[in-house]
PDB file of N, CA, C and O in Angstrom, chain B, residues numbered from 101:
ATOM      1  N   UNK B 101     -90.744 185.625 -17.894  1.00  0.00           N
ATOM      2  CA  UNK B 101     -88.905 184.902 -18.162  1.00  0.00           C
ATOM      3  C   UNK B 101     -88.511 184.103 -17.492  1.00  0.00           C
ATOM      4  O   UNK B 101     -88.768 183.969 -16.296  1.00  0.00           O
ATOM      5  N   UNK B 102     -87.900 183.517 -18.079  1.00  0.00           N
ATOM      6  CA  UNK B 102     -87.123 182.525 -17.821  1.00  0.00           C
ATOM      7  C   UNK B 102     -86.162 181.986 -16.889  1.00  0.00           C
ATOM      8  O   UNK B 102     -85.774 183.099 -16.532  1.00  0.00           O
ATOM      9  N   UNK B 103     -85.637 181.401 -16.376  1.00  0.00           N
ATOM     10  CA  UNK B 103     -85.082 180.756 -15.096  1.00  0.00           C
ATOM     11  C   UNK B 103     -83.825 181.888 -15.428  1.00  0.00           C
ATOM     12  O   UNK B 103     -83.478 182.409 -14.368  1.00  0.00           O
ATOM     13  N   UNK B 104     -83.216 182.297 -16.348  1.00  0.00           N
ATOM     14  CA  UNK B 104     -82.011 182.771 -17.061  1.00  0.00           C
ATOM     15  C   UNK B 104     -82.444 183.916 -17.227  1.00  0.00           C
ATOM     16  O   UNK B 104     -81.718 184.628 -17.921  1.00  0.00           O
ATOM     17  N   UNK B 105     -83.552 184.459 -16.771  1.00  0.00           N
ATOM     18  CA  UNK B 105     -84.033 186.099 -16.823  1.00  0.00           C
ATOM     19  C   UNK B 105     -84.013 186.377 -18.586  1.00  0.00           C
ATOM     20  O   UNK B 105     -84.661 187.423 -18.606  1.00  0.00           O
ATOM     21  N   UNK B 106     -83.805 186.200 -19.481  1.00  0.00           N
ATOM     22  CA  UNK B 106     -83.518 186.230 -20.789  1.00  0.00           C
ATOM     23  C   UNK B 106     -84.872 186.432 -21.241  1.00  0.00           C
ATOM     24  O   UNK B 106     -85.122 187.324 -22.051  1.00  0.00           O
ATOM     25  N   UNK B 107     -85.958 185.506 -20.680  1.00  0.00           N
ATOM     26  CA  UNK B 107     -87.416 185.423 -21.680  1.00  0.00           C
ATOM     27  C   UNK B 107     -87.294 184.946 -22.932  1.00  0.00           C
ATOM     28  O   UNK B 107     -86.312 184.576 -23.575  1.00  0.00           O
ATOM     29  N   UNK B 108     -88.802 185.032 -23.259  1.00  0.00           N
ATOM     30  CA  UNK B 108     -88.656 184.013 -24.758  1.00  0.00           C
ATOM     31  C   UNK B 108     -87.122 184.587 -25.824  1.00  0.00           C
ATOM     32  O   UNK B 108     -86.277 183.886 -26.383  1.00  0.00           O
ATOM     33  N   UNK B 109     -87.225 185.725 -25.786  1.00  0.00           N
ATOM     34  CA  UNK B 109     -86.463 186.290 -27.000  1.00  0.00           C
ATOM     35  C   UNK B 109     -84.935 185.414 -26.617  1.00  0.00           C
ATOM     36  O   UNK B 109     -84.503 184.789 -27.586  1.00  0.00           O
ATOM     37  N   UNK B 110     -84.405 185.346 -25.811  1.00  0.00           N
ATOM     38  CA  UNK B 110     -83.119 184.688 -25.716  1.00  0.00           C
ATOM     39  C   UNK B 110     -82.774 183.161 -26.636  1.00  0.00           C
ATOM     40  O   UNK B 110     -81.700 182.745 -27.069  1.00  0.00           O
ATOM     41  N   UNK B 111     -84.373 182.475 -26.720  1.00  0.00           N
ATOM     42  CA  UNK B 111     -84.051 181.564 -27.930  1.00  0.00           C
ATOM     43  C   UNK B 111     -84.144 181.766 -29.622  1.00  0.00           C
ATOM     44  O   UNK B 111     -84.181 180.823 -30.413  1.00  0.00           O
ATOM     45  N   UNK B 112     -84.175 183.242 -30.006  1.00  0.00           N
ATOM     46  CA  UNK B 112     -84.849 183.638 -31.068  1.00  0.00           C
ATOM     47  C   UNK B 112     -83.188 183.875 -31.534  1.00  0.00           C
ATOM     48  O   UNK B 112     -82.169 184.038 -30.863  1.00  0.00           O
ATOM     49  N   UNK B 113     -83.442 183.812 -33.015  1.00  0.00           N
ATOM     50  CA  UNK B 113     -82.297 183.779 -33.623  1.00  0.00           C
ATOM     51  C   UNK B 113     -81.591 185.312 -34.059  1.00  0.00           C
ATOM     52  O   UNK B 113     -82.388 186.073 -34.606  1.00  0.00           O
ATOM     53  N   UNK B 114     -80.468 185.731 -33.911  1.00  0.00           N
ATOM     54  CA  UNK B 114     -80.448 187.432 -33.896  1.00  0.00           C
ATOM     55  C   UNK B 114     -79.540 187.165 -35.767  1.00  0.00           C
ATOM     56  O   UNK B 114     -78.799 186.216 -36.022  1.00  0.00           O
ATOM     57  N   UNK B 115     -79.839 188.063 -36.557  1.00  0.00           N
ATOM     58  CA  UNK B 115     -79.647 187.498 -37.977  1.00  0.00           C
ATOM     59  C   UNK B 115     -79.319 189.457 -38.201  1.00  0.00           C
ATOM     60  O   UNK B 115     -79.565 190.307 -37.346  1.00  0.00           O
ATOM     61  N   UNK B 116     -78.769 189.689 -39.477  1.00  0.00           N
ATOM     62  CA  UNK B 116     -78.583 190.942 -40.152  1.00  0.00           C
ATOM     63  C   UNK B 116     -79.639 190.963 -41.617  1.00  0.00           C
ATOM     64  O   UNK B 116     -80.015 189.854 -41.997  1.00  0.00           O
ATOM     65  N   UNK B 117     -79.963 191.816 -42.174  1.00  0.00           N
ATOM     66  CA  UNK B 117     -80.143 192.340 -43.477  1.00  0.00           C
ATOM     67  C   UNK B 117     -80.772 194.127 -43.790  1.00  0.00           C
ATOM     68  O   UNK B 117     -81.018 195.206 -43.251  1.00  0.00           O
ATOM     69  N   UNK B 118     -80.769 193.396 -45.044  1.00  0.00           N
ATOM     70  CA  UNK B 118     -81.123 194.692 -45.606  1.00  0.00           C
ATOM     71  C   UNK B 118     -82.490 195.174 -45.548  1.00  0.00           C
ATOM     72  O   UNK B 118     -83.175 194.152 -45.528  1.00  0.00           O
ATOM     73  N   UNK B 119     -83.323 196.283 -45.506  1.00  0.00           N
ATOM     74  CA  UNK B 119     -84.264 196.700 -46.078  1.00  0.00           C
ATOM     75  C   UNK B 119     -84.876 196.444 -47.423  1.00  0.00           C
ATOM     76  O   UNK B 119     -84.077 196.962 -48.203  1.00  0.00           O
ATOM     77  N   UNK B 120     -85.729 195.994 -48.026  1.00  0.00           N
ATOM     78  CA  UNK B 120     -85.824 195.448 -49.349  1.00  0.00           C
ATOM     79  C   UNK B 120     -86.993 196.553 -49.835  1.00  0.00           C
ATOM     80  O   UNK B 120     -86.724 197.030 -50.938  1.00  0.00           O
ATOM     81  N   UNK B 121     -87.887 196.916 -49.405  1.00  0.00           N
ATOM     82  CA  UNK B 121     -89.476 196.862 -49.205  1.00  0.00           C
ATOM     83  C   UNK B 121     -89.939 197.288 -48.391  1.00  0.00           C
ATOM     84  O   UNK B 121     -89.576 196.712 -47.366  1.00  0.00           O
ATOM     85  N   UNK B 122     -91.051 198.554 -48.094  1.00  0.00           N
ATOM     86  CA  UNK B 122     -91.900 198.562 -46.875  1.00  0.00           C
ATOM     87  C   UNK B 122     -93.275 198.435 -47.972  1.00  0.00           C
ATOM     88  O   UNK B 122     -93.599 198.522 -49.157  1.00  0.00           O
ATOM     89  N   UNK B 123     -93.871 198.117 -46.365  1.00  0.00           N
ATOM     90  CA  UNK B 123     -95.487 197.483 -47.013  1.00  0.00           C
ATOM     91  C   UNK B 123     -96.451 198.019 -45.699  1.00  0.00           C
ATOM     92  O   UNK B 123     -96.104 198.458 -44.602  1.00  0.00           O
ATOM     93  N   UNK B 124     -97.710 197.811 -46.242  1.00  0.00           N
ATOM     94  CA  UNK B 124     -98.489 198.264 -45.231  1.00  0.00           C
ATOM     95  C   UNK B 124     -98.666 197.989 -43.948  1.00  0.00           C
ATOM     96  O   UNK B 124     -98.275 196.858 -43.660  1.00  0.00           O
ATOM     97  N   UNK B 125     -99.267 198.816 -42.755  1.00  0.00           N
ATOM     98  CA  UNK B 125     -99.353 198.549 -41.391  1.00  0.00           C
ATOM     99  C   UNK B 125     -97.946 197.914 -40.827  1.00  0.00           C
ATOM    100  O   UNK B 125     -97.845 196.904 -40.130  1.00  0.00           O
ATOM    101  N   UNK B 126     -96.862 198.778 -41.313  1.00  0.00           N
ATOM    102  CA  UNK B 126     -95.338 198.777 -40.291  1.00  0.00           C
ATOM    103  C   UNK B 126     -95.187 197.444 -40.827  1.00  0.00           C
ATOM    104  O   UNK B 126     -95.538 196.677 -39.931  1.00  0.00           O
ATOM    105  N   UNK B 127     -94.769 196.669 -42.049  1.00  0.00           N
ATOM    106  CA  UNK B 127     -94.594 195.286 -42.055  1.00  0.00           C
ATOM    107  C   UNK B 127     -92.704 195.581 -43.468  1.00  0.00           C
ATOM    108  O   UNK B 127     -92.700 196.149 -44.560  1.00  0.00           O
ATOM    109  N   UNK B 128     -92.057 195.224 -43.071  1.00  0.00           N
ATOM    110  CA  UNK B 128     -90.965 195.238 -44.345  1.00  0.00           C
ATOM    111  C   UNK B 128     -90.854 193.770 -44.763  1.00  0.00           C
ATOM    112  O   UNK B 128     -91.267 192.755 -44.202  1.00  0.00           O
ATOM    113  N   UNK B 129     -89.908 194.008 -46.370  1.00  0.00           N
ATOM    114  CA  UNK B 129     -89.185 192.779 -46.895  1.00  0.00           C
ATOM    115  C   UNK B 129     -87.684 193.243 -46.437  1.00  0.00           C
ATOM    116  O   UNK B 129     -87.145 194.315 -46.710  1.00  0.00           O
ATOM    117  N   UNK B 130     -87.059 191.985 -45.544  1.00  0.00           N
ATOM    118  CA  UNK B 130     -86.110 192.282 -45.267  1.00  0.00           C
ATOM    119  C   UNK B 130     -84.942 191.151 -46.238  1.00  0.00           C
ATOM    120  O   UNK B 130     -85.177 189.961 -46.028  1.00  0.00           O
ATOM    121  N   UNK B 131     -83.783 191.429 -47.215  1.00  0.00           N
ATOM    122  CA  UNK B 131     -82.891 189.891 -47.152  1.00  0.00           C
ATOM    123  C   UNK B 131     -82.157 190.126 -46.567  1.00  0.00           C
ATOM    124  O   UNK B 131     -81.534 191.161 -46.330  1.00  0.00           O
ATOM    125  N   UNK B 132     -82.114 188.670 -46.077  1.00  0.00           N
ATOM    126  CA  UNK B 132     -80.676 188.470 -45.009  1.00  0.00           C
ATOM    127  C   UNK B 132     -79.393 188.519 -45.260  1.00  0.00           C
ATOM    128  O   UNK B 132     -79.306 188.454 -46.486  1.00  0.00           O
ATOM    129  N   UNK B 133     -78.427 188.590 -44.839  1.00  0.00           N
ATOM    130  CA  UNK B 133     -77.151 188.482 -45.239  1.00  0.00           C
ATOM    131  C   UNK B 133     -76.949 186.983 -46.004  1.00  0.00           C
ATOM    132  O   UNK B 133     -76.276 186.894 -47.031  1.00  0.00           O
ATOM    133  N   UNK B 134     -77.623 185.800 -45.369  1.00  0.00           N
ATOM    134  CA  UNK B 134     -77.652 184.884 -46.013  1.00  0.00           C
ATOM    135  C   UNK B 134     -78.121 184.191 -47.443  1.00  0.00           C
ATOM    136  O   UNK B 134     -77.742 183.259 -48.152  1.00  0.00           O
ATOM    137  N   UNK B 135     -79.156 185.179 -47.452  1.00  0.00           N
ATOM    138  CA  UNK B 135     -80.285 185.177 -49.346  1.00  0.00           C
ATOM    139  C   UNK B 135     -81.620 185.420 -48.993  1.00  0.00           C
ATOM    140  O   UNK B 135     -82.278 185.946 -49.890  1.00  0.00           O
ATOM    141  N   UNK B 136     -82.151 185.212 -48.046  1.00  0.00           N
ATOM    142  CA  UNK B 136     -83.520 184.367 -47.730  1.00  0.00           C
ATOM    143  C   UNK B 136     -83.985 185.954 -47.947  1.00  0.00           C
ATOM    144  O   UNK B 136     -83.245 186.928 -48.087  1.00  0.00           O
ATOM    145  N   UNK B 137     -85.772 185.902 -47.931  1.00  0.00           N
ATOM    146  CA  UNK B 137     -86.162 187.345 -47.267  1.00  0.00           C
ATOM    147  C   UNK B 137     -87.258 187.194 -46.547  1.00  0.00           C
ATOM    148  O   UNK B 137     -87.999 186.212 -46.583  1.00  0.00           O
ATOM    149  N   UNK B 138     -87.344 187.847 -46.097  1.00  0.00           N
ATOM    150  CA  UNK B 138     -88.403 187.509 -44.261  1.00  0.00           C
ATOM    151  C   UNK B 138     -89.561 189.048 -44.323  1.00  0.00           C
ATOM    152  O   UNK B 138     -89.364 190.164 -44.804  1.00  0.00           O
ATOM    153  N   UNK B 139     -90.334 188.668 -43.862  1.00  0.00           N
ATOM    154  CA  UNK B 139     -91.132 189.765 -43.698  1.00  0.00           C
ATOM    155  C   UNK B 139     -90.946 190.221 -42.292  1.00  0.00           C
ATOM    156  O   UNK B 139     -90.812 189.314 -41.471  1.00  0.00           O
ATOM    157  N   UNK B 140     -90.905 191.657 -41.773  1.00  0.00           N
ATOM    158  CA  UNK B 140     -90.530 192.222 -40.600  1.00  0.00           C
ATOM    159  C   UNK B 140     -91.656 192.846 -40.184  1.00  0.00           C
ATOM    160  O   UNK B 140     -92.632 193.195 -40.848  1.00  0.00           O
ATOM    161  N   UNK B 141     -91.414 192.967 -38.910  1.00  0.00           N
ATOM    162  CA  UNK B 141     -92.108 194.488 -37.769  1.00  0.00           C
ATOM    163  C   UNK B 141     -90.667 194.854 -37.100  1.00  0.00           C
ATOM    164  O   UNK B 141     -89.600 194.279 -36.884  1.00  0.00           O
ATOM    165  N   UNK B 142     -91.364 196.401 -36.855  1.00  0.00           N
ATOM    166  CA  UNK B 142     -90.750 196.750 -35.673  1.00  0.00           C
ATOM    167  C   UNK B 142     -90.986 196.447 -34.435  1.00  0.00           C
ATOM    168  O   UNK B 142     -92.128 196.295 -33.999  1.00  0.00           O
ATOM    169  N   UNK B 143     -89.356 196.264 -33.369  1.00  0.00           N
ATOM    170  CA  UNK B 143     -90.076 196.015 -32.198  1.00  0.00           C
ATOM    171  C   UNK B 143     -90.256 197.505 -31.139  1.00  0.00           C
ATOM    172  O   UNK B 143     -89.573 198.530 -31.134  1.00  0.00           O
ATOM    173  N   UNK B 144     -91.479 197.115 -30.278  1.00  0.00           N
ATOM    174  CA  UNK B 144     -91.893 198.227 -30.005  1.00  0.00           C
ATOM    175  C   UNK B 144     -91.255 199.423 -29.037  1.00  0.00           C
ATOM    176  O   UNK B 144     -91.793 200.471 -28.682  1.00  0.00           O
ATOM    177  N   UNK B 145     -89.929 198.915 -28.731  1.00  0.00           N
ATOM    178  CA  UNK B 145     -88.969 199.525 -28.367  1.00  0.00           C
ATOM    179  C   UNK B 145     -88.334 200.843 -29.266  1.00  0.00           C
ATOM    180  O   UNK B 145     -88.113 202.018 -28.973  1.00  0.00           O
ATOM    181  N   UNK B 146     -88.166 200.073 -30.448  1.00  0.00           N
ATOM    182  CA  UNK B 146     -87.587 200.915 -31.342  1.00  0.00           C
ATOM    183  C   UNK B 146     -89.199 201.756 -32.068  1.00  0.00           C
ATOM    184  O   UNK B 146     -89.035 202.780 -32.731  1.00  0.00           O
ATOM    185  N   UNK B 147     -90.194 201.380 -31.922  1.00  0.00           N
ATOM    186  CA  UNK B 147     -91.489 201.827 -32.571  1.00  0.00           C
ATOM    187  C   UNK B 147     -91.724 203.287 -31.681  1.00  0.00           C
ATOM    188  O   UNK B 147     -92.126 204.315 -32.226  1.00  0.00           O
ATOM    189  N   UNK B 148     -91.463 203.207 -30.491  1.00  0.00           N
ATOM    190  CA  UNK B 148     -91.781 204.377 -29.538  1.00  0.00           C
ATOM    191  C   UNK B 148     -90.414 205.303 -29.123  1.00  0.00           C
ATOM    192  O   UNK B 148     -90.165 206.010 -28.146  1.00  0.00           O
ATOM    193  N   UNK B 149     -89.803 205.019 -30.107  1.00  0.00           N
ATOM    194  CA  UNK B 149     -88.422 205.979 -30.042  1.00  0.00           C
ATOM    195  C   UNK B 149     -88.444 206.538 -31.301  1.00  0.00           C
ATOM    196  O   UNK B 149     -87.520 207.289 -31.613  1.00  0.00           O
ATOM    197  N   UNK B 150     -89.185 206.345 -31.950  1.00  0.00           N
ATOM    198  CA  UNK B 150     -89.625 206.760 -33.603  1.00  0.00           C
ATOM    199  C   UNK B 150     -88.677 206.975 -34.546  1.00  0.00           C
ATOM    200  O   UNK B 150     -88.609 207.885 -35.372  1.00  0.00           O
ATOM    201  N   UNK B 151     -87.433 205.405 -34.214  1.00  0.00           N
ATOM    202  CA  UNK B 151     -86.366 205.497 -35.207  1.00  0.00           C
ATOM    203  C   UNK B 151     -87.146 204.618 -36.715  1.00  0.00           C
ATOM    204  O   UNK B 151     -87.531 203.457 -36.851  1.00  0.00           O
ATOM    205  N   UNK B 152     -87.132 205.720 -37.597  1.00  0.00           N
ATOM    206  CA  UNK B 152     -86.962 205.587 -39.003  1.00  0.00           C
ATOM    207  C   UNK B 152     -86.254 204.318 -39.363  1.00  0.00           C
ATOM    208  O   UNK B 152     -85.273 203.953 -38.716  1.00  0.00           O
ATOM    209  N   UNK B 153     -86.902 203.375 -40.766  1.00  0.00           N
ATOM    210  CA  UNK B 153     -86.694 202.222 -41.517  1.00  0.00           C
ATOM    211  C   UNK B 153     -86.621 202.796 -42.623  1.00  0.00           C
ATOM    212  O   UNK B 153     -87.682 203.047 -43.194  1.00  0.00           O
ATOM    213  N   UNK B 154     -85.372 203.167 -43.240  1.00  0.00           N
ATOM    214  CA  UNK B 154     -86.081 203.471 -44.742  1.00  0.00           C
ATOM    215  C   UNK B 154     -85.592 202.070 -46.174  1.00  0.00           C
ATOM    216  O   UNK B 154     -84.963 201.100 -45.752  1.00  0.00           O
ATOM    217  N   UNK B 155     -85.806 202.097 -47.149  1.00  0.00           N
ATOM    218  CA  UNK B 155     -85.843 201.337 -47.797  1.00  0.00           C
ATOM    219  C   UNK B 155     -83.588 201.117 -48.180  1.00  0.00           C
ATOM    220  O   UNK B 155     -82.966 202.107 -48.564  1.00  0.00           O
ATOM    221  N   UNK B 156     -82.951 199.923 -47.987  1.00  0.00           N
ATOM    222  CA  UNK B 156     -81.594 200.119 -48.362  1.00  0.00           C
ATOM    223  C   UNK B 156     -81.067 200.460 -46.892  1.00  0.00           C
ATOM    224  O   UNK B 156     -79.848 200.599 -46.990  1.00  0.00           O
ATOM    225  N   UNK B 157     -81.521 200.674 -45.434  1.00  0.00           N
ATOM    226  CA  UNK B 157     -81.060 200.456 -44.258  1.00  0.00           C
ATOM    227  C   UNK B 157     -80.631 198.598 -43.618  1.00  0.00           C
ATOM    228  O   UNK B 157     -81.188 197.501 -43.593  1.00  0.00           O
ATOM    229  N   UNK B 158     -79.650 199.053 -43.301  1.00  0.00           N
ATOM    230  CA  UNK B 158     -79.124 197.387 -42.372  1.00  0.00           C
ATOM    231  C   UNK B 158     -79.387 197.378 -41.194  1.00  0.00           C
ATOM    232  O   UNK B 158     -78.806 197.981 -40.292  1.00  0.00           O
ATOM    233  N   UNK B 159     -80.333 196.649 -41.132  1.00  0.00           N
ATOM    234  CA  UNK B 159     -81.121 195.991 -39.429  1.00  0.00           C
ATOM    235  C   UNK B 159     -80.783 194.513 -38.891  1.00  0.00           C
ATOM    236  O   UNK B 159     -80.288 193.554 -39.483  1.00  0.00           O
ATOM    237  N   UNK B 160     -81.024 194.594 -38.158  1.00  0.00           N
ATOM    238  CA  UNK B 160     -80.712 193.388 -36.964  1.00  0.00           C
ATOM    239  C   UNK B 160     -81.956 192.848 -36.843  1.00  0.00           C
ATOM    240  O   UNK B 160     -82.746 193.640 -36.329  1.00  0.00           O
ATOM    241  N   UNK B 161     -82.716 191.110 -37.314  1.00  0.00           N
ATOM    242  CA  UNK B 161     -83.574 190.717 -36.620  1.00  0.00           C
ATOM    243  C   UNK B 161     -83.445 190.052 -35.833  1.00  0.00           C
ATOM    244  O   UNK B 161     -82.305 190.005 -35.372  1.00  0.00           O
ATOM    245  N   UNK B 162     -84.239 189.379 -35.367  1.00  0.00           N
ATOM    246  CA  UNK B 162     -85.097 188.006 -33.927  1.00  0.00           C
ATOM    247  C   UNK B 162     -86.007 187.810 -34.867  1.00  0.00           C
ATOM    248  O   UNK B 162     -86.917 188.538 -35.264  1.00  0.00           O
ATOM    249  N   UNK B 163     -85.562 186.424 -35.277  1.00  0.00           N
ATOM    250  CA  UNK B 163     -86.488 185.353 -36.896  1.00  0.00           C
ATOM    251  C   UNK B 163     -86.901 185.146 -34.919  1.00  0.00           C
ATOM    252  O   UNK B 163     -86.397 185.317 -33.809  1.00  0.00           O
ATOM    253  N   UNK B 164     -88.581 184.513 -35.825  1.00  0.00           N
ATOM    254  CA  UNK B 164     -89.721 183.630 -35.342  1.00  0.00           C
ATOM    255  C   UNK B 164     -89.309 182.768 -35.009  1.00  0.00           C
ATOM    256  O   UNK B 164     -88.844 182.279 -36.039  1.00  0.00           O
ATOM    257  N   UNK B 165     -88.975 181.731 -33.755  1.00  0.00           N
ATOM    258  CA  UNK B 165     -88.802 180.136 -33.646  1.00  0.00           C
ATOM    259  C   UNK B 165     -89.929 179.249 -34.346  1.00  0.00           C
ATOM    260  O   UNK B 165     -89.794 178.064 -34.654  1.00  0.00           O
ATOM    261  N   UNK B 166     -91.382 180.253 -34.596  1.00  0.00           N
ATOM    262  CA  UNK B 166     -92.047 178.938 -35.269  1.00  0.00           C
ATOM    263  C   UNK B 166     -92.269 179.189 -36.718  1.00  0.00           C
ATOM    264  O   UNK B 166     -92.726 178.214 -37.316  1.00  0.00           O
ATOM    265  N   UNK B 167     -92.076 180.165 -37.368  1.00  0.00           N
ATOM    266  CA  UNK B 167     -91.606 180.168 -38.525  1.00  0.00           C
ATOM    267  C   UNK B 167     -90.410 181.419 -39.155  1.00  0.00           C
ATOM    268  O   UNK B 167     -90.466 182.640 -39.305  1.00  0.00           O
ATOM    269  N   UNK B 168     -89.421 180.427 -39.390  1.00  0.00           N
ATOM    270  CA  UNK B 168     -88.358 181.630 -40.084  1.00  0.00           C
ATOM    271  C   UNK B 168     -88.365 182.595 -40.842  1.00  0.00           C
ATOM    272  O   UNK B 168     -87.474 183.441 -40.754  1.00  0.00           O
ATOM    273  N   UNK B 169     -89.712 182.732 -42.076  1.00  0.00           N
ATOM    274  CA  UNK B 169     -89.734 183.138 -42.462  1.00  0.00           C
ATOM    275  C   UNK B 169     -90.346 184.802 -42.032  1.00  0.00           C
ATOM    276  O   UNK B 169     -90.365 185.786 -42.772  1.00  0.00           O
ATOM    277  N   UNK B 170     -90.744 184.716 -40.813  1.00  0.00           N
ATOM    278  CA  UNK B 170     -91.503 186.579 -39.822  1.00  0.00           C
ATOM    279  C   UNK B 170     -90.004 186.633 -39.014  1.00  0.00           C
ATOM    280  O   UNK B 170     -89.122 185.817 -38.746  1.00  0.00           O
ATOM    281  N   UNK B 171     -90.193 187.760 -38.839  1.00  0.00           N
ATOM    282  CA  UNK B 171     -89.229 188.599 -38.176  1.00  0.00           C
ATOM    283  C   UNK B 171     -89.298 189.692 -36.831  1.00  0.00           C
ATOM    284  O   UNK B 171     -90.423 189.618 -36.337  1.00  0.00           O
ATOM    285  N   UNK B 172     -88.973 190.060 -36.559  1.00  0.00           N
ATOM    286  CA  UNK B 172     -88.406 191.640 -35.965  1.00  0.00           C
ATOM    287  C   UNK B 172     -87.984 192.359 -36.129  1.00  0.00           C
ATOM    288  O   UNK B 172     -87.021 192.083 -36.845  1.00  0.00           O
ATOM    289  N   UNK B 173     -88.032 193.385 -35.913  1.00  0.00           N
ATOM    290  CA  UNK B 173     -86.151 194.406 -36.520  1.00  0.00           C
ATOM    291  C   UNK B 173     -85.806 195.116 -35.443  1.00  0.00           C
ATOM    292  O   UNK B 173     -86.242 196.215 -35.102  1.00  0.00           O
ATOM    293  N   UNK B 174     -85.013 194.449 -34.926  1.00  0.00           N
ATOM    294  CA  UNK B 174     -84.652 195.304 -33.198  1.00  0.00           C
ATOM    295  C   UNK B 174     -83.678 196.205 -33.283  1.00  0.00           C
ATOM    296  O   UNK B 174     -83.426 196.794 -32.232  1.00  0.00           O
ATOM    297  N   UNK B 175     -83.096 196.469 -34.165  1.00  0.00           N
ATOM    298  CA  UNK B 175     -82.306 197.708 -34.628  1.00  0.00           C
ATOM    299  C   UNK B 175     -81.822 198.147 -35.973  1.00  0.00           C
ATOM    300  O   UNK B 175     -82.052 197.444 -36.957  1.00  0.00           O
ATOM    301  N   UNK B 176     -81.240 199.143 -36.058  1.00  0.00           N
ATOM    302  CA  UNK B 176     -80.814 199.510 -37.250  1.00  0.00           C
ATOM    303  C   UNK B 176     -79.021 199.308 -36.812  1.00  0.00           C
ATOM    304  O   UNK B 176     -78.618 199.896 -35.808  1.00  0.00           O
ATOM    305  N   UNK B 177     -78.201 198.586 -37.510  1.00  0.00           N
ATOM    306  CA  UNK B 177     -76.785 198.565 -37.849  1.00  0.00           C
ATOM    307  C   UNK B 177     -76.505 199.375 -38.098  1.00  0.00           C
ATOM    308  O   UNK B 177     -77.022 199.789 -39.136  1.00  0.00           O
ATOM    309  N   UNK B 178     -75.356 200.407 -37.324  1.00  0.00           N
ATOM    310  CA  UNK B 178     -74.449 201.389 -37.485  1.00  0.00           C
ATOM    311  C   UNK B 178     -73.718 201.481 -38.275  1.00  0.00           C
ATOM    312  O   UNK B 178     -73.046 202.512 -38.249  1.00  0.00           O
ATOM    313  N   UNK B 179     -73.438 200.437 -39.437  1.00  0.00           N
ATOM    314  CA  UNK B 179     -72.403 200.675 -40.121  1.00  0.00           C
ATOM    315  C   UNK B 179     -73.431 201.501 -41.772  1.00  0.00           C
ATOM    316  O   UNK B 179     -72.929 201.779 -42.861  1.00  0.00           O
ATOM    317  N   UNK B 180     -74.455 201.624 -41.472  1.00  0.00           N
ATOM    318  CA  UNK B 180     -75.257 202.799 -42.062  1.00  0.00           C
ATOM    319  C   UNK B 180     -75.885 201.723 -43.310  1.00  0.00           C
ATOM    320  O   UNK B 180     -76.379 200.596 -43.279  1.00  0.00           O
ATOM    321  N   UNK B 181     -75.558 202.782 -44.476  1.00  0.00           N
ATOM    322  CA  UNK B 181     -76.079 202.090 -45.970  1.00  0.00           C
ATOM    323  C   UNK B 181     -75.159 201.458 -46.720  1.00  0.00           C
ATOM    324  O   UNK B 181     -75.481 200.948 -47.794  1.00  0.00           O
TER     325      UNK B 181
END
């Protein structure tokens, strides 16, 4: 953890998008609101709670600081489909 208590996740950009495709090994192609495609996986806390991600779902992502083409799905948006 950093001195501010947020850990490394505090530096990650949070964005929203729509799931376009499900891939093997729990990967998803997500189209961000700004138009780019990102390859994303589910965060551990969502996987442990058996949250289902389907094509068309709106999700929140954290983008990787080293590769903006990859990210982690941290939640589903409450606005739904």
